[in-house]
N, C-alpha and C positions, 0 to 999 in steps of 0.2 A: 504494500499500499504506500502511496506516495505521501510523504510528510512535508507539509508546507514549511518553507524556510521563513526567515524574518520578512523577506520582501513579499511573501504571499499571505502572511497572517492577516493583514488588513483586508485583502481581497476575500479571503475565506470568511472573515467575520462579516463583511458586507453581504455576501452571498447568503449566509445564514440569516441575517436580518431580512433580506428580500424574500427568502423562502418562508420565514415566519409571517411576514406581512401578506403573503399570498397564500397562507395555509387554508384560507377559505376556498381557494381554488385547488389547492394541493399542487406539489411540484416535486422534482428534484432527484438528482443523484448522479454518482459517478464511481467507477471503479477502474483499476488499471487493467482494462481488458478492451478487446475490439469493440468498436461502436457498431452494433448490429441489432437494431431493434427488430422484434419479431421472434423472440424465443420463449414465448409464453408456454407454461406447462400445460399438458392436457387437462381437460376438466376433471375436477376431483370427484371421486366416487361418492362423496357426501352431498353432491349437488342435489338441491331440493327441486323436485318437478314443479314447474309452474302451472297454476290453474289456467284454464282457458281465458278467463277474464284478465289475469295478470299478464299472460302472454300477449294478449291484445293491446293492453295498456303499454307494455314494454315496446311493442312494435310502433304504436302510435307515438310514444315519446321519442323513439329513435328517429322516426320520420321528421318530427318537429325539430329535433337538434340538427338534423342534416339540412333541413330547409333554412334554418338560422345560419348555419355554416356557409351555406351558399350565398346568402345575403351578406354575411360578414366579409367574404372574399371579394364581393363585387362593390361594396360601398366605398365612396370616396369622402364621405361626411364623418368627421371625428365624433360628433355627438351620437350619430346613429350607430357607429361602430361601438362606442361605449355601451349603449343600450343593448345592442345584439349580444355583446360579449356577456353582459350580466344575465341575459336571458338563456344563453347557452350554458353558463355554469348552473343555473337553476334547473334546467333540463337534464343536465348530466347527473344531478343529485337525485333523480327519480329513476329507479332501477326497474320498476315493473313488478317488484316483489314487496309486499307490505312488511314482511320480516326483515328483509335486507334494508329497506328504507329506515325502519326503526333502529337497526344496528348502526347504520351510518349516522343517524341523528345522535344517538348516544355517543358514538365514537367522536364525533366532532364537539360534543359538549365535554366529554372527558379530556379531549385534547385542549380545549380552551381553558379548562380548570387545571391543566398541567398534570393530570393523571394518565400519563403516557402508557403505563402498562394496561390500564383498562381500555384506553383508545385502541391500543394494538390488538387486545383481545376482540374487541367489537369489529374491527376491520378484518382480522383473521377469520371470524365467523361469517362475515358478510361474503368474503371471497370463497370460503368453503361451500356456502350455499349456492352462490351465483359466480362462478369463476370466469364468466365472460363479461363481467360487469367492470368496465374500464376504470371508472371513478374510484372504486374500492382499492384497486391496485395503486392508483395515483395518490390517494390519500395516505395509504400505508407507507409509500415511498418517502413521504416527508418525515414520518416518524423514524424510519431507518436512517435517513441522512442525518438527522439531528442527533441520532445515537452513535454516529460515526461508522455505521454499517453500510459502507458504500457499495459493496458487491450486491448485497441484498436490495438496496435502494435502486441501483440501475436495473436489476432484474425485474423489479416491480414496474418501473417506467417502461421497460421493453414490453411487458405484458399490457400495460395501459394503451400504448401505442399500437400494439397488435389488434386489440379489440376496438380501438377508436383511432385510426391512423391520422385523423385530423385534430387530435388533441394538442392544440397549440400550447397549452400550459405545460404539458409534459415535455414537449420540444424545448420550450424556453427554460425549463428546469434543468434539462440535460445540458443545454448550451452553457447556462451559468456555471454549473459545476465544472464542466470541461475547461471552461475559461479559468476558473479559479486554480486548477491544478496544471496550468500551462500546457493545455492541448488545444491550441488555437484553431487548427484545422477542423478538428471534430466539432468544436464549439461553433465555428462559423457555419458548418454544415447544418447543425441543429438549428441555429438561428434562421438560416435560409428556409428550413422546413417550416418553422413557426410562421415566418412571413408569407409562405405560400398559402397558408390557411387564414392568416390574420395579418394583412398587409399593414395595418395601423397599430400593431402592438408595439408600444413604445420601448419596452424592454428589449425586444428583438431588433427594432430599428437602430437603437443606440448601441447595442451589442455588436451588430453587424458593422456599424460605422467604425467602431474601435478596432475590430478584428480585421476588416478589409484592409486597413493600413498595415497591420502586422503581417498578414498572410499574403496579400497581393501588392503591398507597397503603394497603395493609393487610398484616398478618402472617397466616400460615396459623394 
């Protein structure tokens, strides 16, 4: 595992603060391994079969989030982009399973009260019940990162991206961590992916501007 030197301590601290400020969205992670999103584990044997009503709700919510993501990519208005982003995060927090939604709500409440063990337990259970639910993986990744478990965090982000490839929050989180451990090429690639789906995401715009100078020797 990479250990930040004195020159990287401030950056790592800045990233941690940004992750905490975005924990309502969930983010984050890095490990000293190849950047290859899409290595999610097969569905758990404990997966809870969804009722027909829940399955319909999950499909409806997925359609809503995809429509919102289409609009987010197309808009050139900052106010509209902000509104759409908020609506997307809200849509991502609805899993289509009442049990999982309750676990996610509890996990977020535990996280806010800094009971991280209970938060981890809630997210673990949500993933076990609905392993294809991207936001549960994304939320748990934040806990892993803040606990210094970078390999586990990046694996969870890879799973989140597998199940929701347009998860701009996960891409930004990956980019921020790669940047903090001096992996500018991987960070720039992740920022580019985030901007592909959310062209007005300021964290990604600013990150790309910084790294384009480092990687390509030019400013945006």
